[in-house]
C-alpha positions as CSV (number, residue, x, y, z in Angstrom):
1,X,0.0,0.0,0.0
2,X,1.4,3.4,-1.0
3,X,2.0,6.1,1.6
4,X,-0.6,8.4,0.0
5,X,-3.3,5.7,-0.2
6,X,-2.6,4.9,3.5
7,X,-3.0,8.5,4.4
8,X,-6.2,8.9,2.4
9,X,-7.7,5.7,3.9
10,X,-6.9,6.9,7.4
11,X,-8.6,10.3,6.8
12,X,-11.6,8.6,5.2
13,X,-11.8,6.3,8.3
14,X,-11.8,9.3,10.6
15,X,-14.7,10.9,8.5
16,X,-16.7,7.6,8.8
17,X,-16.1,7.5,12.6
18,X,-17.2,11.1,12.9
19,X,-20.4,10.4,11.0
20,X,-21.1,7.4,13.2
21,X,-20.4,9.3,16.5
22,X,-22.6,12.2,15.5
23,X,-25.4,9.8,14.7
24,X,-25.2,7.5,17.7
25,X,-23.2,9.0,20.6
26,X,-25.3,11.2,23.0
27,X,-22.3,13.4,23.9
28,X,-21.2,14.0,20.3
29,X,-24.8,14.7,19.2
30,X,-25.0,17.6,21.7
31,X,-21.8,19.4,20.7
32,X,-21.9,22.8,18.9
33,X,-19.2,25.1,17.6
34,X,-19.6,27.0,20.9
35,X,-19.2,24.0,23.2
36,X,-16.2,22.7,21.2
37,X,-14.4,26.1,21.2
38,X,-12.8,26.0,24.7
39,X,-12.0,22.3,24.3
40,X,-10.2,23.1,21.0
41,X,-8.1,25.7,22.7
42,X,-7.2,23.2,25.4
43,X,-6.1,20.7,22.8
44,X,-4.0,23.2,21.0
45,X,-2.2,24.1,24.2
46,X,-1.6,20.5,25.0
47,X,-0.1,20.1,21.5
48,X,2.1,23.1,22.2
49,X,3.3,21.5,25.5
50,X,4.2,18.3,23.7
51,X,6.1,20.3,21.1
52,X,8.1,22.2,23.7
53,X,8.9,18.9,25.5
54,X,9.9,17.3,22.2
55,X,7.7,14.3,23.0
56,X,7.0,12.6,19.7
57,X,4.4,10.3,21.0
58,X,2.5,13.1,22.7
59,X,2.7,15.3,19.6
60,X,1.2,12.4,17.5
61,X,-1.6,12.0,20.1
62,X,-2.4,15.7,20.4
63,X,-2.3,16.2,16.6
64,X,-5.0,13.5,16.5
65,X,-7.1,15.4,19.0
66,X,-6.8,18.6,17.0
67,X,-7.7,16.7,13.8
68,X,-10.8,15.4,15.5
69,X,-11.9,18.9,16.3
70,X,-11.3,20.2,12.8
71,X,-13.4,17.4,11.4
72,X,-16.1,18.0,14.0
73,X,-16.5,21.6,13.0
74,X,-16.8,20.7,9.4
75,X,-19.4,18.0,10.2
76,X,-21.5,20.5,12.1
77,X,-21.3,23.0,9.2
78,X,-22.3,20.2,6.8
79,X,-25.4,19.4,8.9
80,X,-26.3,23.1,8.7
81,X,-25.8,23.0,4.9
82,X,-23.1,25.7,5.2
83,X,-20.0,23.8,3.9
84,X,-18.3,20.5,4.3
85,X,-14.7,19.2,4.9
86,X,-14.0,19.2,1.1
87,X,-15.0,22.9,0.9
88,X,-12.6,23.6,3.7
89,X,-9.7,21.7,2.2
90,X,-10.3,23.0,-1.4
91,X,-10.5,26.6,-0.1
92,X,-7.2,26.1,1.7
93,X,-5.5,24.6,-1.4
94,X,-6.6,27.6,-3.5
95,X,-5.3,30.0,-0.9
96,X,-2.0,28.3,-0.7
97,X,-1.6,28.3,-4.5
98,X,-2.5,32.0,-4.8
99,X,-0.1,33.0,-2.0
100,X,2.8,31.0,-3.4
101,X,3.2,32.5,-6.9
102,X,6.9,31.7,-6.7
103,X,5.9,28.0,-6.7
104,X,2.8,28.1,-8.9
105,X,3.4,31.2,-10.9
106,X,6.1,33.3,-12.5
107,X,7.2,35.3,-9.4
108,X,10.9,34.9,-8.6
109,X,12.1,35.0,-5.0
110,X,15.5,34.1,-3.4
111,X,14.9,34.6,0.4
112,X,12.4,34.0,3.1
113,X,11.9,37.8,3.5
114,X,10.8,38.1,-0.1
115,X,8.3,35.3,0.4
116,X,6.9,37.1,3.5
117,X,6.7,40.4,1.6
118,X,4.8,38.8,-1.3
119,X,2.5,37.0,1.2
120,X,1.4,40.3,2.9
121,X,0.9,42.1,-0.5
122,X,-1.2,39.2,-1.7
123,X,-3.3,39.3,1.5
124,X,-4.0,43.0,0.8
125,X,-5.2,42.1,-2.7
126,X,-7.6,39.5,-1.1
127,X,-9.4,42.4,0.5
128,X,-7.6,42.9,3.8
129,X,-7.5,46.7,4.6
130,X,-4.4,46.3,6.9
131,X,-1.5,43.9,7.2
132,X,-2.6,43.6,10.8
133,X,-6.2,42.6,10.1
134,X,-5.3,39.0,10.2
135,X,-4.1,39.1,13.8
136,X,-6.9,37.6,16.0
137,X,-8.0,40.0,18.8
138,X,-8.4,37.0,21.2
139,X,-4.7,35.9,20.9
140,X,-2.8,36.0,24.2
141,X,-0.9,39.3,24.4
142,X,2.6,37.7,24.2
143,X,1.8,35.8,21.0
144,X,-0.2,38.7,19.6
145,X,2.9,41.0,20.0
146,X,5.1,38.5,18.1
147,X,2.6,38.2,15.3
148,X,2.1,41.9,15.0
149,X,5.9,42.4,14.7
150,X,6.3,39.6,12.3
151,X,3.5,40.9,10.0
152,X,4.8,44.5,9.8
153,X,8.2,43.0,9.0
154,X,6.6,41.6,5.9
155,X,6.1,45.2,4.5
156,X,9.5,46.4,5.5
157,X,8.7,48.0,8.9
158,X,11.7,46.5,10.7
159,X,14.9,47.6,12.4
160,X,18.1,47.1,10.3
161,X,20.2,45.5,13.0
162,X,20.1,44.0,16.5
163,X,21.9,46.9,18.0
164,X,19.1,49.3,17.1
165,X,16.5,46.8,18.4
166,X,18.3,46.5,21.8
167,X,18.7,50.3,22.0
168,X,14.9,50.5,21.8
169,X,14.7,48.3,24.9
170,X,17.0,50.7,26.8
171,X,14.9,53.7,25.6
172,X,11.7,52.1,26.8
173,X,13.3,51.2,30.2
174,X,14.4,54.8,30.7
175,X,10.9,56.1,29.9
176,X,9.5,53.7,32.4
177,X,11.9,54.8,35.1
178,X,11.1,58.4,34.5
179,X,7.3,58.0,34.6
180,X,5.5,58.5,37.9
181,X,1.8,58.2,36.9
182,X,0.7,54.6,37.6
183,X,-1.4,54.3,34.5
184,X,1.4,55.6,32.3
185,X,3.8,53.3,34.1
186,X,1.7,50.3,33.0
187,X,1.8,51.5,29.4
188,X,5.6,52.1,29.5
189,X,6.1,48.6,31.1
190,X,4.1,47.2,28.2
191,X,6.4,49.0,25.8
192,X,9.4,47.3,27.5
193,X,7.8,43.9,27.0
194,X,6.9,44.7,23.4
195,X,10.5,45.7,22.7
196,X,11.9,42.6,24.4
197,X,9.6,40.4,22.3
198,X,10.8,42.2,19.2
199,X,14.4,41.7,20.1
200,X,13.9,38.0,20.7
201,X,12.1,37.7,17.3
202,X,14.9,39.6,15.6
203,X,17.4,37.1,17.1
204,X,15.2,34.1,16.0
205,X,13.7,33.5,19.5
206,X,10.0,33.1,20.0
207,X,9.2,34.9,23.2
208,X,6.2,32.6,24.0
209,X,8.3,29.5,23.7
210,X,11.2,31.0,25.6
211,X,9.0,32.2,28.5
212,X,7.2,28.8,28.7
213,X,10.5,27.0,28.9
214,X,11.5,29.3,31.8
215,X,8.1,28.7,33.4
216,X,8.7,24.9,33.2
217,X,12.3,25.3,34.5
218,X,11.1,27.4,37.5
219,X,8.3,25.0,38.4
220,X,10.6,22.0,38.3
221,X,13.3,23.8,40.3
222,X,10.8,25.1,42.9
223,X,9.2,21.7,43.3
224,X,12.7,20.3,43.9
225,X,13.2,23.1,46.6
226,X,10.0,22.0,48.2
227,X,11.1,18.4,48.3
228,X,14.4,19.3,49.8
229,X,12.7,21.3,52.5
230,X,10.3,18.4,53.3
231,X,13.3,16.0,53.5
232,X,14.7,18.2,56.2
233,X,11.3,18.7,58.0
234,X,11.5,22.4,57.3
235,X,8.4,24.6,57.0
236,X,8.8,26.9,54.1
237,X,6.4,29.4,55.5
238,X,8.6,29.8,58.6
239,X,11.8,30.3,56.6
240,X,13.3,33.6,55.7
241,X,14.3,34.6,52.2
242,X,18.0,33.8,52.8
243,X,17.2,30.2,53.9
244,X,14.9,29.8,50.9
245,X,17.6,31.1,48.5
246,X,20.0,28.5,49.9
247,X,17.5,25.7,49.2
248,X,17.0,27.3,45.7
249,X,20.8,27.1,45.0
250,X,20.8,23.5,46.2
251,X,17.9,22.7,43.9
252,X,19.7,24.3,41.0
253,X,22.9,22.4,41.7
254,X,20.9,19.1,41.9
255,X,19.2,19.9,38.7
256,X,22.6,20.6,36.9
257,X,24.1,17.4,38.4
258,X,21.1,15.4,37.1
259,X,21.4,17.0,33.7
260,X,25.2,16.2,33.5
261,X,24.7,12.6,34.5
262,X,22.0,12.1,31.9
263,X,24.4,13.1,29.1
């Protein structure tokens, strides 16, 4: 059996199962776009976690869950005689062909930047009034900032070098330090974050991924600290900051030793 036939057979099997579940399962029968929405967000975040952890088996599992939700939305739309999964996929194919004239047309490009510039220009031709109109308002702020910056880069609104980007961070920090009004301080603090995200993006670092890795590292190290304190029958609530910092250093050393031994 060829790889493509195996893929098509598997997708067809999923569609058959979706039809059967929608017909016979009480839970699946009750679902709507609205009830599925928050579940879909949860599945996407679980996929994101698996990707950050580089867990191949979990990535495969979570991709399956996301696939299920996509097929579910298309099934509901088909029942309402709005569109079906074929309409979704064909629409996607047409969009990809239109936005890749360097593959399916006569346009010549040599770099990723040129591809992005053409992409944004083509989106404007599709009826978008702004290069930022495609940024969902409901995105988390950190991801939204990254997407905003990435999109305006596509039309040339970008610093020329990392030195200029870093200088912008220092400029925003100075403005924050000089501000005394609480509301304006919040705005200036936001500008610092926005500039830091921009610097990371310029250096090829996704701020969302970087922060989540730091979150996971902190959680793991703090839980090690808690275990060390329990092992010595110490009550963390009764410890001063100096004592807690000593436990933190020990947790860090233990973490580094474990990492070295695993190499």
